[in-house]
C-alpha positions in Angstrom: -126.0 80.7 108.7 -127.8 77.3 109.0 -128.4 75.5 105.8 -132.0 74.2 105.2 -132.5 70.5 105.7 -133.1 68.2 102.6 -136.3 66.1 102.6 -134.2 63.0 103.3 -132.6 64.7 106.3 -136.0 65.8 107.6 -137.4 62.3 107.3 -134.3 61.0 109.1 -134.8 63.4 111.8 -138.6 63.3 112.4 -138.2 60.3 114.8 -136.2 61.8 117.6 -136.4 65.5 117.1 -140.1 65.9 116.7 -142.2 66.6 113.6 -142.1 69.7 111.5 -145.7 70.5 111.0 -146.5 73.7 109.0 -148.9 74.9 111.7 -146.4 74.1 114.3 -143.7 76.3 112.5 -146.0 79.1 111.8 -147.2 79.1 115.4 -143.6 79.2 116.7 -142.8 82.1 114.3 -145.8 84.0 115.7 -144.8 83.3 119.2 -141.2 84.5 118.6 -142.3 87.6 117.0 -144.9 88.4 119.7 -142.1 88.0 122.5 -139.6 90.1 120.6 -142.1 92.9 120.4 -144.1 92.6 123.6 -141.8 91.0 126.1 -138.4 92.3 124.9 -139.8 95.5 123.4 -137.5 95.4 120.3 -137.9 95.3 116.6 -135.7 93.4 114.0 -133.6 96.5 113.4 -132.2 96.8 116.8 -132.6 93.3 118.3 -129.2 91.6 119.2 -128.6 87.9 119.2 -129.3 87.9 123.0 -132.8 89.4 122.2 -133.4 86.6 119.8 -132.3 84.0 122.3 -134.8 85.4 124.9 -137.6 85.6 122.4 -137.0 82.0 121.4 -136.6 80.9 125.1 -140.0 82.6 126.0 -141.7 81.0 123.0 -140.5 77.4 124.0 -141.4 78.2 127.6 -144.9 79.0 126.5 -145.1 75.3 125.4 -144.1 74.2 128.9 -146.5 76.2 130.9 -149.8 74.4 130.1 -148.2 71.0 130.7 -146.5 72.5 133.9 -149.8 73.5 135.4 -151.5 70.3 134.2 -148.8 68.2 136.0 -149.4 70.1 139.2 -153.3 69.6 138.8 -152.8 65.9 138.2 -150.7 65.5 141.3 -153.3 67.4 143.4 -156.0 65.0 142.2 -154.1 61.8 142.2 -152.3 62.7 145.6 -149.4 60.3 144.9 -146.5 59.8 147.4 -144.1 62.7 146.5 -140.4 62.4 146.3 -138.1 65.3 147.5 -134.5 65.5 146.3 -132.6 67.7 148.6 -129.3 69.0 147.3 -127.0 72.0 147.8 -126.1 71.8 144.1 -128.0 71.4 140.8 -125.5 71.8 137.9 -128.2 72.2 135.2 -126.1 73.8 132.3 -128.2 75.2 129.6 -132.0 74.8 129.3 -133.2 75.8 125.9 -132.1 72.7 123.7 -133.0 70.3 126.4 -136.5 71.7 126.7 -137.1 71.6 123.0 -135.9 68.0 122.7 -138.0 66.8 125.7 -141.1 68.5 124.2 -140.5 67.2 120.8 -140.1 70.8 119.4 -136.5 70.7 118.2 -137.1 70.2 114.5 -140.0 72.7 114.4 -138.0 75.4 116.2 -135.0 74.8 113.9 -137.2 75.2 110.9 -138.9 78.4 112.3 -135.7 80.0 113.3 -134.2 79.1 109.9 -137.3 80.8 108.1 -136.8 83.9 110.3 -133.2 84.1 108.8 -131.5 83.4 112.1 -128.9 80.9 113.1 -130.2 78.4 115.8 -126.7 77.4 117.0 -125.7 81.2 117.5 -128.8 81.6 119.7 -128.1 78.6 121.7 -124.6 79.8 122.5 -126.0 83.2 124.0 -127.5 81.1 127.0 -125.5 81.1 130.2 -124.9 77.9 131.9 -126.8 77.6 135.3 -123.5 76.5 137.1 -125.1 75.9 140.5 -122.9 73.0 141.1 -119.1 72.0 141.5 -119.0 68.8 139.4 -120.3 65.1 139.8 -122.7 65.6 142.7 -124.5 68.7 141.3 -124.6 67.2 137.7 -126.1 63.9 139.0 -128.8 65.9 140.7 -129.6 67.5 137.3 -129.7 64.1 135.5 -131.9 62.7 138.2 -134.5 65.5 137.9 -134.7 64.7 134.2 -135.2 61.0 134.9 -137.7 61.5 137.6 -139.9 63.6 135.2 -139.4 61.1 132.5 -140.5 58.2 134.7 -143.6 60.2 135.8 -142.7 60.4 139.5 -144.2 63.2 141.4 -140.7 64.5 142.4 -139.3 68.0 143.3 -135.7 69.2 143.4 -135.0 71.6 146.3 -131.9 73.8 146.5 -130.4 77.3 146.7 -130.7 79.9 144.0 -127.0 81.1 144.1 -126.7 84.6 142.7 -123.1 83.5 141.7 -122.5 79.9 140.5 -119.2 78.1 140.1 -116.5 80.7 139.2 -115.5 81.3 135.6 -111.9 80.0 135.1 -109.5 82.1 133.1 -105.9 81.0 132.4 -103.4 83.8 132.7 -99.7 83.1 132.3 -100.6 79.4 132.8 -102.1 79.8 136.2 -105.9 79.6 137.0 -107.6 82.9 137.9 -111.2 83.0 139.1 -113.9 85.3 138.0 -117.5 85.7 139.5 -120.1 83.9 137.5 -122.8 86.6 137.2 -125.1 84.2 135.5 -128.3 86.2 136.3 -127.1 89.5 134.9 -129.4 89.4 131.7 -132.2 87.5 133.6 -133.2 84.0 133.6 -136.3 83.2 131.3 -136.7 79.7 132.8 -137.6 80.6 136.4 -140.8 82.0 138.0 -140.5 83.8 141.3 -143.1 82.8 143.8 -143.2 85.5 146.5 -146.6 84.4 147.7 -144.8 81.3 149.1 -142.1 83.1 150.9 -141.2 81.5 154.2 -139.3 82.5 157.5 -136.1 80.8 158.5 -134.7 81.3 161.9 -131.2 81.5 163.2 -129.3 82.1 166.5 -131.4 82.9 169.5 -131.7 80.7 172.7 -133.8 77.8 174.0 -136.3 78.6 176.7 -137.7 75.7 178.8 -141.4 76.1 179.3 -144.4 73.9 180.7 -145.1 73.1 177.1 -141.6 71.9 176.3 -138.6 73.8 174.9 -139.1 77.0 172.8 -136.5 78.5 170.4 -136.8 82.2 171.1 -135.1 85.6 170.3 -134.1 84.4 166.8 -133.0 86.4 163.8 -135.3 85.8 160.8 -134.3 85.6 157.1 -137.0 85.1 154.5 -136.7 82.3 151.9 -138.2 83.3 148.4 -138.9 80.5 146.1 -138.0 80.4 142.4 -139.5 77.6 140.3 -137.9 76.1 137.2 -139.9 73.6 135.0 -138.5 70.2 134.6 -139.9 68.5 131.5 -140.0 64.7 131.1 -139.1 63.2 127.7 -142.3 63.3 125.6 -144.7 62.4 128.3 -146.4 65.8 129.1 -145.1 65.7 132.7 -143.4 68.8 133.9 -142.0 68.7 137.4 -140.5 71.6 139.6 -137.1 72.5 140.7 -137.6 75.1 143.6 -134.6 77.0 144.5 -134.6 79.3 147.5 -133.2 82.9 147.6 -132.5 84.8 150.9 -134.5 88.0 151.5 -134.2 90.3 154.6 -137.6 90.9 156.3 -138.7 94.5 156.0 -138.1 95.2 159.7 -134.6 93.7 159.6 -132.3 95.5 162.0 -135.0 98.3 162.6 -136.9 96.9 165.3 -134.2 95.5 167.6 -130.9 97.0 168.1 -131.2 100.0 165.9 -130.8 103.5 167.5 -132.1 105.5 164.6 -129.4 104.7 162.0 -132.0 103.9 159.4 -129.5 104.0 156.5 -127.2 101.5 158.0 -130.1 99.3 158.9 -131.2 99.1 155.2 -127.6 98.5 154.1 -127.2 95.7 156.5 -130.1 93.8 154.8 -127.3 92.6 152.6 -125.9 90.5 155.5 -129.1 88.4 155.5 -129.2 88.1 151.8 -125.5 86.9 151.5 -126.8 83.5 152.5 -127.8 82.8 148.8 -125.1 85.0 147.3 -122.4 82.3 146.2 -121.9 78.6 145.7 -118.9 77.3 147.8 -116.5 76.1 145.1 -115.1 73.0 146.9 -115.4 69.5 145.4 -114.7 66.6 147.8 -113.5 68.9 150.5 -115.3 70.2 153.8 -114.8 73.9 154.7 -116.5 74.4 158.1 -117.5 78.0 157.7 -120.5 79.6 159.4 -122.1 80.9 156.1 -121.9 77.4 154.7 -123.8 76.0 157.7 -126.3 78.8 157.2 -126.7 77.8 153.7 -127.3 74.2 154.6 -129.9 75.0 157.3 -131.5 77.7 155.1 -132.5 75.3 152.4 -133.5 72.6 154.8 -135.9 74.8 156.9 -137.6 76.4 154.0 -138.0 73.1 152.3 -139.5 71.2 155.1 -142.1 74.0 155.8 -143.1 73.6 152.1 -143.3 69.8 152.3 -145.5 70.0 155.4 -147.7 72.6 153.9 -148.1 70.4 150.8 -148.7 67.3 153.0 -151.5 69.1 154.9 -153.3 70.6 151.8 -155.5 67.9 150.4 -158.3 68.1 147.6 -160.8 70.8 148.1 -163.9 69.6 149.9 -162.0 67.1 151.9 -160.5 68.1 155.3 -156.8 68.9 155.5 -154.6 66.3 157.0 -154.2 66.7 160.7 -152.6 63.4 161.6 -148.9 62.8 160.6 -149.3 59.0 161.1 -149.2 58.6 157.3 -146.5 61.1 156.6 -143.8 58.5 155.4 -146.5 57.1 153.0 -146.8 60.4 151.3 -143.4 61.9 151.6 -139.9 60.5 150.7 -136.9 62.8 151.2 -133.6 61.9 149.6 -130.4 63.7 151.1 -127.8 64.2 148.4 -124.7 63.8 150.6 -124.7 65.2 154.2 -125.0 68.8 153.0 -128.7 68.8 153.8 -128.4 66.5 157.0 -129.8 69.3 159.2 -133.0 68.2 157.7 -133.1 65.3 160.3 -133.1 67.5 163.4 -135.4 70.1 161.8 -138.0 67.6 161.0 -137.8 66.4 164.6 -138.1 69.9 165.9 -141.2 70.4 163.8 -142.8 67.1 164.9 -142.0 67.6 168.6 -141.9 71.4 169.4 -144.6 72.7 166.9 -146.8 69.7 166.2 -146.5 68.2 169.7 -145.8 64.6 168.7 -144.1 62.5 171.3 -140.4 61.8 170.7 -140.6 58.2 169.8 -143.4 58.6 167.3 -141.6 61.6 165.8 -138.2 59.7 165.5 -140.0 56.7 163.8 -141.7 58.9 161.3 -138.4 61.0 160.6 -136.4 57.7 160.0 -139.0 56.3 157.6 -139.1 59.6 155.6 -135.3 60.1 155.1 -132.8 58.3 152.9 -129.1 59.2 152.6 -126.7 58.9 149.6 -123.0 59.0 150.4 -120.8 60.4 147.6 -117.1 60.0 148.9 -114.8 58.0 151.1 -112.2 60.7 151.2 -111.8 61.8 154.9 -111.2 65.5 154.2 -114.6 65.6 152.5 -116.8 64.3 155.4 -118.6 67.1 157.1 -117.9 67.5 160.8 -119.4 70.7 162.3 -118.1 72.2 165.6 -120.4 71.9 168.4 -119.6 75.5 169.4 -120.8 76.8 166.1 -124.0 74.8 166.2 -124.7 76.1 169.7 -124.5 79.6 168.5 -126.4 79.3 165.2 -128.9 76.5 165.9 -129.1 75.8 169.7 -132.3 73.9 169.6 -131.0 71.5 166.8 -127.9 70.9 168.9 -130.1 69.7 171.8 -132.1 67.4 169.5 -128.8 66.0 168.0 -127.5 65.2 171.6 -130.9 63.5 172.3 -130.7 61.6 169.1 -127.2 60.6 170.0 -128.1 59.5 173.6 -130.9 57.1 172.4 -128.5 55.8 169.7 -125.6 55.1 172.0 -128.0 53.6 174.7 -129.1 51.1 172.0 -125.5 50.2 171.2 -124.4 49.9 174.8 -127.3 47.4 175.5 -126.1 45.3 172.4 -122.3 45.6 173.2 -121.9 46.1 176.9 -118.4 47.3 177.9 -117.3 48.1 174.3 -116.4 51.7 175.0 -114.4 51.9 171.8 -117.4 50.9 169.7 -119.5 53.8 171.4 -116.7 56.2 170.6 -116.5 55.2 167.0 -120.2 55.2 166.4 -121.2 58.3 168.3 -122.6 61.4 166.5 -120.3 63.5 168.5 -116.5 63.4 168.0 -114.8 64.2 171.3 -111.2 64.3 170.3 -109.9 67.8 170.6 -112.7 70.4 169.3 -116.1 68.7 169.8 -117.7 68.0 166.4 -121.0 66.6 165.0 -120.3 63.8 162.4 -123.0 64.5 159.9 -122.7 61.2 158.1 -123.3 59.4 161.4 -126.4 61.7 161.8 -127.6 60.8 158.4 -127.2 57.1 158.9 -128.9 56.9 162.2 -131.7 59.2 160.9 -132.5 57.4 157.7 -134.1 54.0 156.6 -131.7 53.6 153.7 -128.1 54.5 153.0 -126.5 54.0 149.6 -123.2 54.4 147.8 -123.1 55.2 144.1 -121.3 52.3 142.6 -120.8 48.7 143.6 -117.2 49.0 144.7 -118.0 52.3 146.6 -121.0 50.7 148.3 -118.9 47.7 149.5 -116.1 50.0 150.8 -118.8 51.9 152.7 -120.2 48.7 154.3 -116.8 47.0 155.1 -114.7 50.1 155.9 -115.9 53.5 156.7 -119.4 52.8 158.1 -118.6 49.1 159.0 -119.9 49.4 162.6 -123.3 50.8 161.4 -123.6 48.1 158.7 -122.9 45.4 161.2 -125.8 46.7 163.3 -128.4 47.2 160.4 -127.0 45.4 157.3 -130.3 45.8 155.4 -130.1 49.5 155.7 -127.1 49.7 153.3 -127.7 49.6 149.6 -126.1 50.3 146.2 -127.4 52.5 143.4 -124.9 52.9 140.7 -125.0 56.4 139.3 -126.4 57.1 135.7 -126.6 59.9 133.1 -129.6 61.1 131.2 -129.5 60.0 127.7 -131.6 63.0 126.5 -128.8 65.6 127.3 -125.8 63.3 126.9 -126.7 61.7 123.6 -129.7 63.3 121.7 -128.7 66.9 122.6 -124.9 66.7 122.4 -124.4 64.0 119.7 -127.5 64.1 117.4 -125.4 62.5 114.6 -124.9 59.4 116.7 -128.4 59.4 118.1 -129.8 59.4 114.6 -127.6 56.7 113.5 -128.5 54.5 116.4 -132.3 55.2 115.8 -131.9 54.1 112.0 -130.6 50.7 113.1 -132.5 49.8 116.3 -135.5 52.2 116.3 -136.0 55.2 118.6 -137.4 53.5 121.8 -133.9 53.3 123.2 -134.2 56.9 124.3 -136.5 55.8 127.1 -135.0 52.4 127.5 -131.3 52.6 127.1 -130.9 48.8 127.6 -132.1 48.4 124.0 -128.6 49.5 123.0 -127.6 45.9 123.4 -129.2 45.3 120.0 -126.1 47.1 118.5 -124.1 44.0 119.2 -125.7 42.6 116.1 -123.9 45.2 114.0 -120.3 45.1 115.3 -119.2 43.4 112.1 -121.4 45.3 109.7 -119.1 47.2 107.5 -121.5 50.0 106.7 -122.4 50.6 110.3 -118.7 50.6 111.2 -118.1 53.3 108.5 -121.0 55.4 109.8 -120.0 55.2 113.4 -116.4 56.3 112.4 -117.8 59.1 110.2 -119.9 60.5 113.0 -116.8 60.6 115.3 -114.8 62.3 112.5 -117.4 64.9 111.9 -117.6 65.6 115.7 -113.8 66.0 115.9 -113.8 68.4 113.0 -116.6 70.5 114.6 -114.7 70.6 118.0 -111.5 71.5 116.3 -113.2 74.4 114.5 -114.7 75.4 118.0 -111.1 75.3 119.5 -109.7 77.5 116.7 -112.5 80.1 116.9 -112.5 80.3 120.8 -108.8 79.7 121.5 -107.1 80.2 118.3 -105.4 76.8 118.7 -105.0 74.5 115.6 -105.1 70.8 116.1 -104.6 67.8 113.8 -108.0 66.2 113.3 -106.4 62.9 112.3 -104.7 62.7 115.7 -106.3 60.7 118.5 -108.2 63.0 120.8 -107.1 61.9 124.3 -109.3 63.7 126.9 -109.2 64.1 130.6 -111.7 66.5 131.9 -113.0 66.6 135.4 -112.3 68.7 138.6 -108.5 69.1 139.3 -107.8 66.9 142.3 -104.8 64.8 143.5 -106.9 61.7 143.7 -108.1 62.1 140.0 -104.3 62.0 139.1 -104.1 64.5 136.3 -100.4 64.3 137.3 -100.2 60.7 136.0 -101.4 61.8 132.6 -99.0 64.7 132.8 -95.9 62.4 133.5 -97.0 60.3 130.5 -97.2 63.4 128.3 -93.7 64.3 129.1 -92.3 60.8 128.5 -94.1 60.7 125.1 -92.4 64.1 124.3 -89.1 62.7 125.4 -89.5 59.6 123.1 -90.2 61.8 120.2 -87.2 64.0 120.9 -84.9 61.1 121.3 -86.1 59.4 118.0 -88.0 62.0 115.8 -88.3 59.7 112.9 -89.7 56.6 114.8 -93.4 55.9 114.1 -95.6 57.6 116.6 -99.4 57.6 116.6 -100.4 61.4 116.7 -102.3 62.5 119.8 -103.9 65.7 121.0 -104.1 65.5 124.8 -106.9 67.7 126.1 -107.0 68.3 129.9 -109.6 70.5 131.5 -111.1 71.3 134.9 -111.5 73.7 137.8 -109.4 73.7 140.9 -110.9 74.9 144.1 -109.6 78.4 144.6 -107.9 77.6 148.0 -106.5 74.2 146.7 -102.7 75.1 146.2 -101.6 71.6 144.9 -104.5 71.6 142.3 -103.6 75.0 141.0 -99.9 74.0 140.8 -101.0 71.0 138.7 -102.8 73.3 136.2 -99.6 75.4 136.0 -97.5 72.3 135.3 -100.0 71.1 132.5 -99.8 74.6 131.0 -96.0 74.9 131.3 -95.6 71.3 129.6 -98.0 72.4 126.8 -95.9 75.5 126.1 -92.8 73.4 125.7 -94.4 70.5 123.7 -96.5 72.6 121.5 -93.5 75.0 120.4 -90.9 72.3 119.8 -90.4 71.9 116.0 -89.1 68.5 116.4 -92.5 67.4 117.7 -94.5 69.1 114.8 -98.2 67.8 114.9 -97.4 64.4 116.5 -98.2 65.7 120.0 -100.2 68.6 121.1 -101.3 69.4 124.7 -104.3 71.6 125.4 -105.6 72.9 128.7 -109.3 73.4 128.2 -110.3 76.7 129.9 -113.4 77.0 132.0 -114.6 73.4 131.6 -118.4 73.4 132.4 -121.5 71.4 131.3 -121.9 73.4 128.0 -118.2 72.6 127.2 -118.7 69.0 128.1 -121.4 68.8 125.5 -118.9 69.8 122.8 -115.9 67.9 123.8 -117.4 64.4 124.9 -118.8 63.6 121.4 -115.4 64.4 119.8 -113.2 62.2 122.2 -111.5 59.0 121.2 -109.8 58.1 124.5 -111.5 58.8 127.9 -109.1 59.1 131.0 -110.5 57.8 134.1 -107.4 57.1 136.1 -108.1 57.8 139.8 -106.3 55.6 142.4 -108.4 52.4 143.0 -110.8 53.1 145.9 -111.0 56.8 145.7 -113.6 57.7 143.0 -116.9 56.9 144.4 -118.4 56.4 141.0 -117.8 59.0 138.3 -120.2 59.8 135.6 -118.1 61.4 133.0 -116.9 57.9 132.2 -120.4 57.0 131.3 -120.9 60.1 129.2 -117.7 59.3 127.0 -118.7 55.5 126.7 -122.1 56.4 125.4 -120.6 58.8 122.9 -118.2 56.4 121.4 -114.9 56.9 123.2 -112.8 54.1 124.6 -111.7 54.2 128.3 -108.3 54.0 129.8 -108.9 53.5 133.4 -108.2 51.9 136.8 -110.5 49.5 138.5 -112.3 52.3 140.3 -115.8 53.6 140.7 -118.2 52.7 137.9 -115.3 51.8 135.7 -115.6 48.4 137.2 -119.1 48.0 136.2 -118.4 49.5 132.7 -115.8 46.7 132.3 -118.3 44.1 133.6 -120.9 45.3 131.1 -118.7 45.5 128.0 -116.1 42.9 128.8 -112.8 43.9 130.5 -111.1 43.3 127.1 -113.0 46.2 125.5 -111.6 48.7 128.0 -107.9 49.7 128.6 -107.7 48.7 132.3 -104.4 49.1 134.1 -102.9 49.5 137.5 -103.4 48.5 141.1 -106.8 47.2 142.3 -108.3 48.2 145.7 -106.7 45.1 147.2 -103.2 46.1 145.9 -103.7 49.7 147.3 -104.6 48.2 150.7 -101.6 45.9 150.7 -99.3 48.8 149.9 -100.8 50.8 152.7 -100.0 48.1 155.1 -96.3 47.8 154.1 -95.7 51.4 153.1 -95.6 53.1 149.7 -92.0 54.2 148.8 -92.0 56.7 145.8 -88.2 56.6 145.6 -88.0 52.7 144.7 -90.1 53.6 141.5 -87.9 56.5 140.7 -84.8 54.6 140.9 -86.3 51.5 139.1 -88.0 53.2 136.0 -85.5 55.2 133.8 -88.3 57.1 132.1 -89.9 58.2 135.3 -86.5 59.4 136.6 -85.9 61.4 133.5 -89.3 63.1 133.7 -89.1 64.0 137.4 -85.6 65.2 136.9 -86.9 67.5 134.1 -89.6 68.9 136.2 -87.3 69.3 139.3 -84.5 71.0 137.3 -86.8 73.7 135.8 -86.9 72.4 132.3 -90.5 73.4 132.1 -90.0 76.5 134.2 -86.6 77.9 133.1 -87.4 81.4 134.7 -88.1 79.8 138.0 -86.5 76.4 138.4 -88.0 75.9 141.9 -91.5 76.5 140.7 -92.7 73.0 141.0 -90.8 72.1 144.2 -94.0 71.6 146.3 -95.3 69.2 143.7 -92.1 67.1 143.4 -91.8 67.1 147.1 -95.4 65.8 147.4 -94.8 63.1 144.8 -91.7 61.8 146.6 -92.6 62.3 150.3 -96.4 62.2 150.9 -98.4 61.2 147.7 -101.5 59.7 149.2 -102.5 58.7 145.7 -99.4 56.7 144.6 -98.8 58.2 141.3 -95.5 56.5 140.7 -97.0 53.0 141.6 -99.1 53.0 138.5 -96.9 54.9 136.2 -95.3 51.9 134.3 -98.5 50.1 133.9 -100.2 53.3 132.6 -97.4 53.9 130.0 -97.6 50.3 128.7 -101.4 50.6 128.6 -101.1 53.8 126.7 -98.7 52.0 124.2 -101.7 49.3 123.6 -104.1 52.3 123.0 -101.8 53.7 120.3 -101.4 50.3 118.7 -105.2 49.7 118.3 -105.8 53.1 117.1 -103.8 52.5 114.1 -106.4 49.9 113.0 -109.4 52.1 112.8 -111.7 49.1 111.9 -110.9 47.1 115.0 -110.9 50.4 117.0 -114.5 51.2 115.9 -115.7 47.6 116.5 -114.6 48.1 120.0 -116.4 51.5 120.2 -119.6 49.7 119.1 -119.3 47.1 121.8 -118.9 49.8 124.3 -121.9 51.8 123.2 -124.0 48.6 123.2 -123.0 48.1 126.8 -124.0 51.5 128.2 -127.6 50.6 128.8 -127.1 50.2 132.5 -125.7 53.7 132.9 -128.9 55.6 132.1 -130.1 57.7 135.2 -133.6 56.2 134.2 -132.3 52.8 135.5 -130.9 54.4 138.7 -134.1 56.4 139.4 -136.3 53.3 138.9 -134.2 51.5 141.5 -134.4 54.4 144.0 -138.1 54.6 143.3 -138.9 50.9 144.1 -136.2 50.0 146.7 -135.9 53.3 148.6 -138.7 55.7 148.1 -141.6 53.1 147.7 -143.1 54.7 144.6 -143.7 53.2 141.1 -142.3 54.7 137.8 -145.2 54.9 135.2 -145.4 55.4 131.5 -148.8 57.1 131.8 -149.1 60.3 129.8 -150.7 63.3 131.5 -153.4 64.7 129.3 -152.0 67.6 127.3 -153.4 71.1 128.0 -155.7 71.1 125.0 -157.8 68.2 126.4 -160.5 69.1 128.9 -159.8 68.9 132.7 -162.1 65.7 132.9 -159.3 63.9 131.1 -157.2 64.3 134.2 -159.8 62.4 136.2 -159.7 59.7 133.8 -156.0 59.3 134.1 -156.1 59.5 137.9 -158.6 56.4 137.7 -156.2 54.6 135.2 -153.3 55.2 137.6 -155.2 53.9 140.7 -156.1 50.6 138.6 -152.3 50.0 138.0 
């Protein structure tokens, strides 16, 4: 049961967590009891914790609704340019606490729930994560929605309402086992179905040439049903919308065409259409060219573009609807989150040319000025290349349009570079070698007015390497937009102790302007502040240790260094490098048990794609090493290894604030940006990492001496690729590496099956694209430096403060402000929309104020 707040604690918390007014609290209690009774039809005698969670969620949602409607009224009156963020993933996590924070209701809700004799934390734990994403790309989309609302942009997130999100990971006998994530089982209080805006989406069929131009006929229709989720900005009364589409079969599905009276079978077959939004593809940085996946990609795009055009044509009552598309790019900006929604480009062309009867050149000019494309990876296996054969079957008209776009594109290049056949081949949207494929990244570049990478190093690699030909042609099209994270979820929500401490010394404005954290540099040598920062970290570690003991029955040493490596399991992220270092630390302890050793708890977590054999084997190696290390009496509590099961957003919120050391150790040039690195930095962890992704900019902001940087740089990796990487040299040269590899290969960690890790050792020696051995020695030495500093807690904490002070750049508010002005042509505003209790005229006043700006 939660303990009541003392007056001093309440005063401390008023700033960031909202004011506790008596009326406020009694209003919330009334709402809670009303929902328990009328919505959930329960009384206090039989209500479960889940009922209480739903009652609270509905009560908090009530406070959103008026602002949500107000925001949409305001956009209707002001008619601003709208931003559409198209993504196949939105990794939202839980909504309750985030909503309370952004509405300034958290303290009042805490007090109301306490007065009702309930435990707020227990209720929050009932909520399922909305796991509609795999990792970085999907979580970035979620952070961006929060920032777009906070910056007052008229923005919409569009995606798919997957019935099953990212699988739940269970570890059985040390192996990953997947379970379906039935996240909607108990219902979702945050969404509102909008059947009145249901739209048709067409598949298959054929193209008929008519006097009026091509017609796509004999198609199969699937309906797209929208579900809206409110996205509140931080304390600004703006509530934007995330609209997710769910697939529904039309009522005449399979009855009108080929059905010969088997009515029952026809109704059962409705499932086939509705499978489109059934499940999220669980791959991260890997392209799986399946027909169902292409259907998902076109489904979200076709429904969304109809919605965008409907909204564009609807103007204020009394004025005629828009008939001309001339001003379309002045009212609509569409951002493509990777190539997954790339079919939006040919689809918008199809609407303009086939339906709205614009001429090709006008349509193409409007299309290019509307779209912008974000690239998220340089790994070749992740780039989408759809077989022409599949497109021809599923979307025949779109294939024609892609061919026509390509023809015009190649004509232009041939004119600029006559006789350069190789350049034409490299730049074509169609790859001809073997199976003909459409290169979706090329389609996005040609069809957009702006292309960006997600960290400076990544954007440079794009320009000088993978898309060099395109960047030579249109250098101004290519930009950088370094990723960011929302400080609302990743500081206020997950680390209230640190958020309050910061507010006490620099005020609370930093929540909307994270660059103000620079002011913390004035407190680096302040003994009291050092002590407070250190205490917040220790409290978070104790709390996380208690969670681990309760959930996983693991006891850990809370005075040990918490060394954390959480992200998707992938060879390029090099969880193996970490694992090899764990084994060498273990060997050192065994050889010399009395030598001083800085105690560590190494926590590794993350999901492997179900079909990714090597990633699953890496998990098995980690759990096998953990079994040996954790049960060796010689080791005691000097070293513990924990594999964190089912890593997800809500678990990140618990582990990140408790972390001392953040592992960001991808091979230089492979991690586009990373955002976990930023979350750890903001929450007072130090980083051990390579010069990759946003680590480079983190080192720039904080000073390289305040991170533990090691290993090859991009140039070194390139050099090594030229002369060839020979793993055996390192094996022979580094005795500790040899010992570790011999242990793995001989079955020391798998005595019942000595051959278990053969594929893994084979890969490391013969075809390791990510050069684990090449960075092994540098990594070990760097880890020794980490341990040495950790022994001096005052110096360690000073470095932590310098890091926190340097995280301002990594707010997604900064990222979105850059997209807004440099890509979308809109201006962030701190204008507050009038709250629902003010008359409607207040909206008109705000619109006038906006137009004056």
